[in-house]
C-alpha positions as CSV (number, residue, x, y, z in Angstrom):
1,X,1.4,-12.1,-12.9
2,X,3.0,-13.0,-9.4
3,X,3.3,-9.4,-8.4
4,X,-0.4,-8.7,-9.5
5,X,-1.7,-9.0,-5.9
6,X,0.4,-6.5,-4.8
7,X,-0.1,-4.3,-7.9
8,X,-3.7,-4.4,-6.9
9,X,-2.8,-3.2,-3.6
10,X,-0.4,-0.6,-4.8
11,X,-3.2,0.9,-6.8
12,X,-6.0,0.4,-4.0
13,X,-3.9,2.1,-1.0
14,X,-2.7,5.2,-3.3
15,X,-6.4,6.9,-3.7
16,X,-6.2,7.4,0.1
17,X,-3.7,9.7,-0.1
18,X,-5.1,11.7,-2.7
19,X,-8.5,12.1,-0.9
20,X,-9.9,15.5,0.2
21,X,-7.2,17.4,-2.2
22,X,-8.9,20.3,-4.2
23,X,-9.4,19.2,-7.6
24,X,-6.8,21.3,-9.3
25,X,-3.9,19.5,-6.9
26,X,-5.1,15.8,-7.3
27,X,-3.3,15.1,-10.5
28,X,0.1,17.0,-9.3
29,X,0.0,15.0,-5.9
30,X,-0.6,11.8,-8.0
31,X,2.3,13.0,-10.1
32,X,4.6,13.7,-7.4
33,X,4.1,10.3,-5.6
34,X,4.3,8.5,-8.9
35,X,7.9,10.4,-9.3
36,X,8.8,9.5,-6.0
37,X,7.7,5.7,-6.6
38,X,9.8,5.5,-9.8
39,X,12.6,6.9,-7.8
40,X,12.3,4.6,-5.4
41,X,12.7,2.0,-7.6
42,X,15.3,3.0,-9.9
43,X,17.4,4.8,-7.7
44,X,16.9,2.8,-4.4
45,X,15.2,-0.4,-4.5
46,X,16.9,-1.7,-8.0
47,X,20.5,-1.2,-6.9
48,X,20.3,-2.4,-3.5
49,X,18.2,-5.4,-4.8
50,X,21.0,-6.5,-7.3
51,X,23.9,-5.7,-5.1
52,X,21.9,-8.1,-2.2
53,X,21.1,-10.7,-4.6
54,X,25.0,-10.7,-5.8
55,X,26.3,-10.5,-2.2
56,X,24.2,-11.3,0.5
57,X,21.3,-12.9,-0.8
58,X,19.9,-14.1,2.4
59,X,19.5,-10.9,3.6
60,X,16.6,-10.1,1.1
61,X,13.9,-11.6,3.3
62,X,14.8,-10.0,6.7
63,X,14.6,-6.9,5.0
64,X,11.0,-7.6,3.3
65,X,9.9,-8.6,6.7
66,X,11.0,-5.4,8.2
67,X,8.8,-3.4,5.3
68,X,6.3,-6.1,6.0
69,X,5.9,-5.0,9.9
70,X,5.8,-1.5,8.6
71,X,2.9,-1.7,6.3
72,X,1.2,-3.7,9.3
73,X,1.7,-1.1,11.5
74,X,0.3,1.4,9.1
75,X,-2.5,-0.3,8.5
76,X,-3.5,-0.8,12.1
77,X,-2.9,2.9,13.1
78,X,-5.3,3.8,10.1
79,X,-7.6,1.1,11.5
80,X,-7.3,2.2,15.2
81,X,-7.9,6.0,13.9
82,X,-10.8,4.8,11.7
83,X,-12.8,3.0,14.6
84,X,-11.7,4.9,17.4
85,X,-12.4,8.1,16.3
86,X,-9.1,9.6,16.3
87,X,-8.7,11.2,12.7
88,X,-10.3,14.0,13.2
89,X,-7.2,15.8,11.8
90,X,-7.1,13.5,8.8
91,X,-10.6,14.0,8.2
92,X,-10.6,17.6,7.1
93,X,-10.1,18.6,3.7
94,X,-6.2,18.5,2.6
95,X,-7.0,21.5,0.4
96,X,-7.6,23.3,3.9
97,X,-4.7,22.0,5.8
98,X,-2.3,23.8,3.7
99,X,1.0,22.8,1.9
100,X,2.6,21.2,4.8
101,X,-0.2,19.0,5.0
102,X,-0.1,18.2,1.1
103,X,4.2,17.4,1.8
104,X,3.3,15.1,4.7
105,X,0.6,13.2,3.1
106,X,3.0,12.8,0.0
107,X,5.6,11.4,1.9
108,X,3.5,9.1,3.5
109,X,2.5,7.5,0.1
110,X,6.0,7.3,-0.9
111,X,6.8,5.8,1.8
112,X,4.2,3.3,1.8
113,X,4.8,2.6,-1.8
114,X,8.6,1.9,-1.2
115,X,7.5,-1.2,0.6
116,X,5.0,-2.3,-1.7
117,X,7.5,-1.4,-4.8
118,X,10.3,-3.4,-2.9
119,X,7.9,-6.3,-3.0
120,X,7.2,-6.1,-6.4
121,X,10.8,-5.6,-7.2
122,X,11.7,-8.9,-5.2
123,X,9.2,-11.0,-6.6
124,X,10.2,-10.1,-10.2
125,X,14.2,-10.5,-9.3
126,X,13.0,-14.0,-8.0
127,X,11.5,-14.9,-11.2
128,X,15.3,-14.2,-13.1
129,X,17.4,-15.0,-10.6
130,X,19.5,-17.0,-13.5
131,X,20.0,-14.5,-15.6
132,X,23.0,-12.2,-15.8
133,X,23.3,-9.5,-14.2
134,X,23.1,-6.9,-16.7
135,X,19.7,-9.1,-17.9
136,X,18.4,-8.5,-14.7
137,X,19.1,-5.1,-14.1
138,X,17.4,-4.3,-17.7
139,X,14.4,-6.7,-17.0
140,X,14.0,-5.1,-13.4
141,X,13.8,-1.3,-15.1
142,X,11.0,-2.4,-17.5
143,X,9.2,-3.7,-14.5
144,X,9.5,-0.5,-12.8
145,X,8.5,1.7,-15.7
146,X,5.6,-0.7,-16.7
147,X,4.2,-1.2,-12.8
148,X,4.4,2.5,-12.2
149,X,2.9,3.3,-15.1
150,X,-0.5,0.9,-14.7
151,X,-0.5,1.6,-11.0
152,X,-0.6,5.5,-10.8
153,X,-2.4,5.8,-14.4
154,X,-5.1,3.8,-12.5
155,X,-5.1,6.1,-9.9
156,X,-5.0,9.3,-11.9
157,X,-8.1,7.9,-13.7
158,X,-9.7,7.1,-10.6
159,X,-9.5,10.6,-8.9
160,X,-10.5,12.2,-11.6
161,X,-13.6,10.2,-12.5
162,X,-15.8,12.9,-10.7
163,X,-14.4,15.8,-12.8
164,X,-14.9,13.9,-16.1
165,X,-18.7,13.0,-14.7
166,X,-19.4,16.7,-14.1
167,X,-18.0,18.1,-17.6
168,X,-20.5,15.2,-18.7
169,X,-23.6,16.3,-17.2
170,X,-22.8,19.5,-18.0
171,X,-21.9,19.6,-21.5
172,X,-24.4,16.5,-22.4
173,X,-28.0,16.1,-22.3
174,X,-30.4,12.5,-21.8
175,X,-28.4,9.6,-21.0
176,X,-24.8,11.1,-21.2
177,X,-25.8,13.9,-18.6
178,X,-27.3,11.3,-16.2
179,X,-24.2,9.2,-16.7
180,X,-22.3,12.1,-15.7
181,X,-24.2,13.2,-12.7
182,X,-24.1,9.0,-11.3
183,X,-20.4,9.3,-11.8
184,X,-20.6,12.5,-9.4
185,X,-22.6,11.3,-7.2
186,X,-20.6,7.6,-7.0
187,X,-17.1,8.6,-6.8
188,X,-16.9,9.7,-3.1
189,X,-18.4,6.7,-2.1
190,X,-15.9,4.9,-4.7
191,X,-12.9,6.8,-2.8
192,X,-14.1,6.1,0.5
193,X,-14.4,2.2,-0.4
194,X,-10.9,2.4,-1.8
195,X,-9.4,4.1,1.3
196,X,-11.0,1.3,3.5
197,X,-9.6,-1.7,0.8
198,X,-6.3,0.6,0.9
199,X,-6.2,-0.3,5.1
200,X,-7.0,-4.0,4.5
201,X,-4.5,-4.2,1.6
202,X,-1.7,-3.0,3.9
203,X,-2.6,-5.5,6.7
204,X,-2.8,-8.3,3.9
205,X,0.1,-7.5,2.1
206,X,2.5,-6.7,5.2
207,X,1.0,-9.9,6.7
208,X,1.7,-12.1,3.7
209,X,5.1,-11.0,3.5
210,X,5.8,-11.8,6.9
211,X,4.0,-15.2,6.6
212,X,6.3,-16.2,3.9
213,X,9.0,-14.9,5.2
214,X,8.9,-16.9,8.2
215,X,8.7,-19.6,6.1
216,X,11.6,-19.0,4.0
217,X,14.0,-18.5,7.3
218,X,12.7,-22.3,8.9
219,X,9.9,-20.7,10.8
220,X,7.4,-23.1,8.6
221,X,4.7,-23.6,11.2
222,X,2.4,-20.7,10.5
223,X,2.7,-21.0,6.7
224,X,1.9,-24.6,6.6
225,X,-1.1,-24.2,8.7
226,X,-2.7,-21.6,6.6
227,X,-1.4,-23.6,3.2
228,X,-3.3,-26.6,4.7
229,X,-6.2,-24.8,5.3
230,X,-6.2,-23.2,2.0
231,X,-5.8,-26.8,0.2
232,X,-9.3,-27.8,2.3
233,X,-11.0,-24.6,1.4
234,X,-10.0,-25.1,-2.2
235,X,-11.4,-28.6,-2.4
236,X,-14.6,-27.8,-1.0
237,X,-15.5,-24.2,-2.2
238,X,-12.9,-23.7,-5.3
239,X,-9.9,-21.5,-6.1
240,X,-12.1,-18.0,-4.5
241,X,-12.3,-19.7,-1.4
242,X,-9.1,-20.9,-1.2
243,X,-7.8,-17.3,-2.0
244,X,-10.2,-15.8,0.7
245,X,-8.6,-17.9,3.0
246,X,-4.9,-17.2,2.4
247,X,-6.2,-13.1,2.3
248,X,-7.6,-13.4,5.7
249,X,-5.0,-15.6,7.4
250,X,-2.5,-13.2,6.0
251,X,-4.9,-10.0,6.8
252,X,-5.5,-11.5,10.8
253,X,-1.7,-11.4,11.1
254,X,-1.2,-8.4,9.6
255,X,-3.6,-7.0,12.5
256,X,-2.2,-8.7,15.2
257,X,1.5,-7.4,14.3
258,X,0.4,-4.1,13.5
259,X,-1.5,-3.7,16.9
260,X,1.2,-4.8,18.9
261,X,3.5,-2.3,17.2
262,X,0.8,0.0,17.8
263,X,0.6,-0.3,21.2
264,X,4.4,-0.3,21.8
265,X,4.7,2.9,20.0
266,X,1.9,4.8,21.6
267,X,2.5,3.4,25.1
268,X,5.9,4.6,24.4
269,X,4.9,8.2,23.0
270,X,2.7,8.2,26.3
271,X,5.5,7.5,28.8
272,X,7.7,10.2,26.8
273,X,4.7,12.6,27.2
274,X,4.6,12.3,30.9
275,X,8.2,12.5,31.1
276,X,8.5,15.6,29.1
277,X,7.1,18.2,32.0
278,X,9.7,16.9,34.5
279,X,12.7,17.7,32.1
280,X,11.2,20.4,30.8
281,X,10.9,24.5,31.8
282,X,7.8,25.2,34.1
């Protein structure tokens, strides 16, 4: 239950990477990302988390914060592309961009999934720290399998709903056909909305990881300020308002950190571009 927020974000982020593929490539791409996600959880995150929890438990928080900063960067970069009109190549249908673009998108999805999966696995690990090592390992394996099936089953369903609608429209009559046509028309809008939600989710989750991580490291002022505001809103507006307050504050922190990283990397990229001709062949 504690990982539910990250699970929702994972399901919201992934369809953005599948958007634009030919229908025949959608499920294979989702399968590749799911396999990469399971590999992340079982072969990389699980052994590392168990080892660190045994030997260097204090290192888990800084590592998660580095991942959170990466999510902030990803979200801010996509937002900059979206509002700045710098995504001409990304807007081209993936089917027209060739196998190289598909490989690039799959790798990007698996990288982003790694951070979200690490957060999920560490949350689960934190709940069972008093269990013996073997029990912890088995519990985390079950969590990895269940979460991957849940997230990527939902993603596969989302990206194939337009095909389901098309079949209904062609094979049925009356209300069934009308429902199918409605699905066909609605799914591009749904995928576009999910793409925007995915960007917001990266900023929110990344910012929340940083907020909690700072508190764990003893820098409690930002977390305490947000928590105090959240309590006031809860008394005034209830639980939904409190949740939105925490989410909004985390997203603002994520946007600030992400924008800083984007600015630094872009500035460095421009500097490298200016220096390159001086060292290259005319």
